N, C-alpha and C positions, 0 to 999 in steps of 0.2 A: 534685381539689379538694372532691369530694363525700364524702370518706371521713374524717370527723372521728375515728372510733373504730376504723379499720382495717378490713381485710378481714372480720374476725369480725363487726363490726358490720353490714356489708353484707349477708353471708349470713344473719345473724338476721333482718334487716329484710325480705329476700326470702321467707324461710321463714314468718314472721308474716303477711306479706301475703297469700301463697299459702294459708295455713290460714284466713285471715280470708275469701278468696274461696270456698273451701271450704264454710265454715259459712254465708256469705251465700247461695250459691246452693241448698244444702241446705234453707234456709228458704223460699226463693221457690219450689222444687220442692214442698214440701210444701203451701205455700199455693195455688198456682197450678193445681196438676194433681191433688192428692189430697185437698184439704179439702172439694171438693164430694162425693167419695166417702162421707166421714163423714156429711156434711150428708144425703144422699139415701137412705143406707142405714141410718144408726143414729141420728141425731139425733131423727127423729119416727118412732116405731114404736108406736104405739097401735092399739087394736082398730078405729078409725074410719079406714078407708083414705082416704076423702075428706078428712077433717081432716088427715092426713098429707101428702097430696099438695098441699093447699092451702097448708100451712105451707112445705114446700119451695119452692113458687113464690113465696112472700112473701120468703123469705131469698135466693132467687135474683135476684128484682128489687132487693132492698136491695143486694146486692153489685154488680150492674150499674149501678145509679145512683151508688153510692158511688165506684166504681172510675173511671166516666167523669167525674164530677164532681171527681175528684182531679187529672186531667189539667189543669184550670185552676189547681189548688193547687200543682203542682209547680214552675211558674216562681217562685212566691213563696218556696217552700222553698230554691230555689236562691240566691235574693236574700238570705234569712236567713243562709245558710251563708256567703255572699261577705262579709257585714258582721260576721262573727264575728271577734274577736280575744281569744285567751286564751294564758295562759302555756304551755298544752299544745298550742297551735297553731289553725289555721282549722277543720280537718277532723276531727281525731281526737275532740274531744268530742262530735260528732255522731255519728260511726261507733260510738263506745262506748255514749253515751246511747241513740241510736236503737236501735241493736243489742240492748241488754239490755231495754229497755222494750217494743219490738214482740215479742221473743221471749217475755217473760212473758204478753202479751196474746194471742198466738198460742196458747199452751197453754190459756189460758181459753176460747178459741173452741173448742177440742175437748171441752168440757164441756156439759151441759144447763143450765148456770147455777143449780144447786141445785134442778133439777127444774122451773124455770119454764117450759120448752119446753112442758110439757103442763098444769101447775096453774094458769099464767097466761100464756097465749101472746102477749098483747099487750105485757105487761111485758118478755116475753123478747126481742121483736122490737125493742123500744126499746133494750134493753140491748145486744142484739146489734149494733145499728147504731151505737151510741156506741162500743163496744168495737172493732168493725172499723174504723171510719174512724180512730181514734186509733191502733190498731195499723198501719194502712196508712200514716198520715202519718208515724210515727216510723220505719217501715221505709224512707220515701223519704228521710227525713234520712240514714238510714243508708246507703242505697244511693248517693245524689248525693255524700255525703261520701266515701265509700269509693273510689268509681271516680275522684273528683277528686284522689285522693292521689298518683296516678301521677306527674304533673308536679311536684307538692310535693315528694316524697320525693328527687328529683334533678333537676339541671339538665343532668346529661349524657344525651344521648339515647340512648347505647349502653346506659348503665345502665337507662334508662326501658324500653329493648325488652326486657332481662332482666327487670325487674320485671313487665312487661305479661304475659310468656311464663309466667312462674311464676303468674301469677294467673290466665290462661286455662286453664292445666293444673288448678290448684285448683278453679276454677268448673265446669269441665267435670265433673271426677270428683265433686264435691258434688252438682251437679244431677242427675246421672244414677244415683249409687249409692243414692239414696233408693228408685228404682224396684227396685234389686237386693235391699234388705234390708226394704222395708216390710211386705210381707204375711207372710214368716217371723216378723218381730218382733212384729207385731200379733197373730197367731195365737199365738205364745209367750206374750204377756202377757194373752190373753184367757180368761176363765173359760169362755166357751163359744164353739165354733168357728161355729156358725150357718152351715153349708154352706160354709166357707171364707171368710166376710166377717168373722169375729172379732165382739168386742163393743165396747161403749162404753169399758171399762177398758182393753183392748189398745190402741185408737186414742189414748187420752188418754196412756198411759205412752209411747208412741212419739213423740207430739208433744212432750212434756216433754223426752224425749232429744234430738230434733232441736233444740228451743228452747234447750236448755243448751249444745249444740255451737255453735249460732250465737251466743249470748250470750259464751261462752268465747272463742271465736276472735275476735270484736269487741274484746273486752277486750284480747286478745293483740296485736292491731293498735295499740291506744292504748298498750301498755307497750313494745312493741319495735321499732316504727318511729319514724322521726324526720322532721319536716317542716323542710324548708330554709326558714330565715327570709330573706326578701329582699323589698326593695321592688317586685320584678319581679312579685310576686304579688298586689299590690294592685290589686283589681278596680275599675274606673272606670265600667263600665257594667251595667245591670240587665236581665235577660231578661223580657220579658213575653209574655203567652199571644198577645196580638194582634200582637206583633213577628213571632212564629213563623209566624203566619198569613200576615202580610204577606210574608214571605220565601218562603214556599211558593208564594204567588201569583206573585210576580215572577221567581222561579228555575224556569223550566219544567222543567229535568233534575232538579232536586230534587224537584219535585212529582211527576214521573213515576215515579222510584225509589221515591218515599214511597207513591204510590198501589198500585205493583205489590208493594211488601213489605207493605203494609197486608193485601191479600188473601192473601199467602203466609203471614205470621204468624198470621193468624186461622184459616186452615185447617190450619195444622201444630199449632198449640196445641189446636184443637178435637179433631183427631185423636188426638194424644197423650195428652189428657185422658180419652178413652174407652176407651184400651188396658186399664187395669186393669178397667174395668167388662167388657169383653170376655172377659178370661181368667176374672172371677169368675163371671159371669152366663151366658156362652155355652159356654165350654170347661168351666165348672165345675171350675176348678184354679187357683185364685189363687196357690199356692205356685209355679206355674211361671213366674209374671211375674217372678220373680228372675232367671231365666234371660236374659230379655229386658233386664232393667236391668244385669245383669252385661256383656252383649255391648255395649250402648249405652255404658257407661262407658268400655270398651277403645277402641271404635270412635270415640267422640267425641274423644278425645286424639289418636289417630291422624289423623283429619280435619283437625284444628286444625293440625297439623305438617306435613301433605302439601299444604295450600292454596298455600304459596308456590310448591312445585315445579310443580303442575299449572297455576297461575296464569301462571307465567312461561313454560311451554311452549305453552301452547294460547291464552291470552288469556282475560280474564275473561268476556266475553260466551258464548264457546263453552262455558266451564267451568259457566256458569249454566244454558244450556241442556241440556248433559249431565245436570247435577246435577238440574234440576227433571224430566227425562223419567225418570230413575232413581226419583225421588220418586213420581211418578204410577203408575209401574208397580208400585212396591211397595205403593202403597194398593189398587191394583186387584188384585194377588194376595192381599193380606191380605182384601179384600171377599169373595173367592171360596173363602177357606181353609176355611170351615166349622168342623168340630172338629177339624182336622189340626193338631196342634201344629207339626209341621215347617214346614208351609206358612205358619202363623201367623207363626213366628218369621222365615221368610224374607221375607215381605212386610213385616213391621215393620221388619225391619233395613234393607231396600232404602228404606224410607220414611225412616228415620232417618239413614242414612249422609250423604246430601246436606245435611243441614239445617245443619251447621255451616258447610259450604262456602258454601251460599246466604247465609247470614247474613254472612260474610265478603265475599262480593261485593257485597251491598248496602252494607255498611260501607264499603268502599273507594270505592265509587261515590258515596255520600253525601259522603266526606271529598273526593272530587275535585270534587264540585258546588260545594265552597266557592271553588275558583279560577274555576269556570265562572261563577258568580254575581258574584265580583269583577270579571271581565273585561266581562260583561254589564251590571252594574249600577254598576259604578264604585267599589264599596266592599266590604269583606270582612265576612262576618258568620258567623264560625268557630263561635263558641259557640251562635249560635241554629241553624245548620245542622245541627250534631252533636247537639242536644237533640232533633232530630226523631225519631230512631230508637227511643230508650226510650219516647217518647210513643206511638209506633205499636205497640210491644210490649205497653204497658199496655192501650191501647184494644182489641187483639186478644184480650188475656187477659180483658178485661172481657166482651166479646161471647162469647167460648168458655164462661165460666162461666155466662152466662145461656142459652145453647143447650143446656149440659150438663143444666141444671135441668129444662128443658122436655122434654128427650129421655127422661131417666129416668122422670118421671112418665107420659109417654106410653107408654113401653115396659113399665111395671109393675115398674121396678127400685128401688122406694122401700118404706121401712118394714119392713125385715126380709126383704126378698125373697131368694131363693136361685136358683141354675140351675134347680132342680127347679120353682119356681113361676113362672118366666118362660114365657109361652106363645109359641107359633110366631109369632103375629101380633106379640107385643112384640118378638121377635128381628128381625122384618122392619123393623119401625117403627125400632128402634135402629140397624139397619145403614143406613137411609136418612139418619139424622143423622150417623153416625159416618163414613160413606163418601162418600155421594153429595154432601153439601153441602161437606166439605173439598176434594174432588177439583174440584168447580165452582168454588170459591174459587181454588185454586191455578191452575188453567187460566185463569181471568180475569187472575191476576197474571202469568203468562206471556205472554198476549196483550198486556197494557199494556206489559210490559217491551220485547218485540219491536217494538211500534208506536211507543213514545214515548221510550224510553231509548236515546239516541245517544251518550252520553258513555262513551267507553272509553279505553284507555291512549294510543291514538294521538292521539285528539282531545285529551285532556288534555295531552299533550306540547306539542301546539301552542298550546294555551291558556297554557301556562307560558311558552312562548317568546314569545308576544305580551306577556305581563304583563312579562317582562324588558326588553322593548323600550320599553315605557312607562313603567317604574319610574324614579323620579328626577325626572320632569318636575314632579311635584306640589311639589316644593320650592321653585318659583318662586311658589307660591299656597299659599292655606290648606290643609293636608293633613288636617284632622280627620276627613274622611269616607274617606280612602285606606285601603284594606285593610290595608296592612302598616304604617301610620303608628302611632308610639306615641301614647299619650294626649295629651302636650303637643306644640304646634307645633315643627317641626324649626327649628334656628337657622339664621338667614339667612346668606349668605357676608359675611366681614368681610375688611377690607384685610390684607394680609401675605402672607407666602411660607410654603408648606408643603412639606416634603419628603416623599415617599412611598416607602418601602422595599418591597422585593419582598415580598409576603406568603407566598411559598413559594420554597424554595430550587430552583435550576435555571438554564437557559440563556435569556437574554433573547431575544425573538421580536419583530419589528416588528408592530405590530398590523395594518397593511395586508396583511400576509403570512398571517394566519389564515384557515382554511377557511370560517369562518362569514362570509357576505357582510355580514350585519348589522352585526357588529363591525369587518370590515375596511373598510367604506365610511364608518365614522365615524358611522353614524346612531345608534350606542348611546352615542357620546361619544368623547372623546379618551382615550388610555391606552396600554397596552403589554400584552404577553403573555409568558408564561414557559413553556417546556418543563420540567416538574417533574422534579426528581431526588429528591424527598422527598414524603411524602403528607400533611405537616402544613401547615396554613394558619393563618397568624396575623395579628392585626389590626395593619395598618400605621399607625394613628393611634389616639389616644383618640377615642371617640365612642359613638354609639347604634346599635343594631341596629334599623334601620327596616324591612327587608324580609326575610321568611323564605320559604322555599319547602317545600312537603310532600315534595318530591323530594330535598331537602337538598343540592343540587348547587350552589347559589349563596347568596349573602347580600348584602344591601344595607346598608351602613353610612353614616351622616352624622357627619361630624367636628364637634368642638366649635367649629370655625370655619366650619362649613356645606358642606363638600365632600361630596357625594353619591356615594359610590363603590359600584361593583357588582364583586364577585369571583364569577367564575364559572368553575367547575372542569369543564374538557372541552368538547367540541362534541358537542350533541345526547345529552348525558348524562342529560336528563330521562327519556329512555327506559329508564333502569335504575330509575326509581322508588324512588331512595333506597337501592338494593343497592349496598354497598361504601362507604357515606358514613355518618360519624358526626359529628354537630354538637354543640358545647358552648355553644350561646347559646339566649336566648329573645328573643322579639319585644319591644322596649322595653327590653331590658338595656343597660347602659353597660358598654362594655368599654375597658380601657386598651391602650395601645400594647405589642405582644408579647403579649398573651393569645392563647392558642390558640383558634381559632375551630371549626375541623373538620379531621377526618382522612379521606382517601379512600385505597382500596385499589386502586392503579394496575393490578395484573393483573385485576381485575374489569373495568375500563374496556376495557382493550386486549382481553381475552377476548371482549368484545361488538362488537369491531371498530370502536371509537370512539376518536377523538382525545382525548388527555389534556391537552392545552394548557389551562394557567390563564390566563383573561383578566381584566384590570383595567381598568375603564373609569370616568371621571368622567362621570355621567350628567347633571349639570346644567353641562356643558362652557361653555356660552355664558357664565358667568360669570367664566371664569379664561383666564389665558395659560398656555402649558405649555412646559417646557424638558425635552428628555430627556437625563439625566445620565449614562446608560450605554448604549452601542450595542448592537446586536443581535449575538447569537452570543457573548456574553460571559457567563461563568458568575457567579451571584450567591447570596448567602445573604440570609437575612431581615433582616441588619444593614445591607445595602447600599441606598443610596437610589437609586432607578431613575428618579424623575421629580420635577420641581420644578413646583408649582402656585402661581400667583399671582393674587390677586384683581383683575380689570381695574378700572382707573380710569374710573368712570362719566362724568367730566367731559370725557374727550378726545373 
């Protein structure tokens, strides 16, 4: 239902989006990791060293203040995008417009603004601040709009997974390939080599190339992708910065993983930002940085694809500790590598390999904290919860930029410095900033994770099970604060008889005979079960999707006549964390009788040693009388009515 122009359109859309992710992260890598190299090494290169260092300090402080201040602006940017309605869609205008404008301004930042950096420093700093904040705001418009397009491009979760996978590969290559090509290209376009650091001309041309790629790929996203138009995507709530703080305080597991990741992302970004400085000013071989960039590009893609395998085998917590230990080991080897290129590459690669894995562990834990907060607080804060991670990355990047500026001034790596001009004292000072501070930050992150983060796959499965037990009870009262409720109140039960067909083909099973006590004893409501012969689940009536689960194994529907129905595929299948399940609905979506809701791969359930019985219960059973139309052990199709539901006469 998501293929208006056929398979060719889908492939073109995935490719365009993947290339967009490539350009998007290439832009971010140049800005967050390598822009400070230009500022500290080339922007201020006068005969007055004190002036150069002072100006580097001013620029560093401006960037730090602006980037932290932008954390407050970001929620407003999200709200502006949510209120956008154009003939081209909600997100694409911001992806294209934000991408092009931020790209042009990024290239401008790699210039001395007509010589104002030396001739009129105060005016330069004012213009720099204006250009930087405008660039960063439009980049945020592009960033929020771009990643928001995944659910907008398709309502098919299977297709969404493919789109996201393509995007992850594109972004990983785009973010890492900059390190592979930056110094060879900068030096190629430079008139003067300057001890392997290049010159203004080389840096500017390289920045123009990256900016052009970013702008062109953003335009490609606008031209070759398609936003699905639907009332499902109408946003009814606005994210505010104070709301994020409120949710952080109340959701202790979200706060714990956020604090742990804050130290991790700051430490990682800081050490990553120093790597080119190390190759340039300590090894004296900036071209060799391409070797590290090439290795990171390949390893980054491999790490993304290996995460599900390792996570499924040993669990996320053990995977986190293993990855974090390798990261610290890599940083220590790097710190003692000296001028040995082999040891530098081994240490740097060991430090980098775990980073995508740690990121994914954190992302999955933050995602699981949505359900944790829902159970604890009684309402779901999905968009607020998931907005925490990018804010932490921005904050960590802002702090890292500030530290890089201070470190290069203290180490004497500013204003045309080369490996030959940096003293032994400068090298020691630099190593303290590059290794001691990041390692300390990462160790603090590990300690916080070990002490405070209790949410894992097992506890999340129990949380989801508890949520399933309580789902549906809110339909006897106002559900406006319920986690899975749509924006409008659910319809109240109305008089009349409703026949409920089997949502899946198979053999009827008495509910009392299923192996889950919560369903068998009737505490989850009256209903029936089916031993499936097919893996396709269909809507048994017309109604609204009111309950969705990140594990995709269940769905809660409310009929137009007020029947709250839970369709639960398998027993304990929450443990699969969505593996083997594909859903074709979104929260708040109105579905018609016979619409396909989900598919499940039965061999996956059985291979895990789990029961595949599909359970159907009316969670607001106290409102109705029930009549079984088909007895146990009889085979049914999705056109056969299994149960009759009648609204109780309240006057009796």
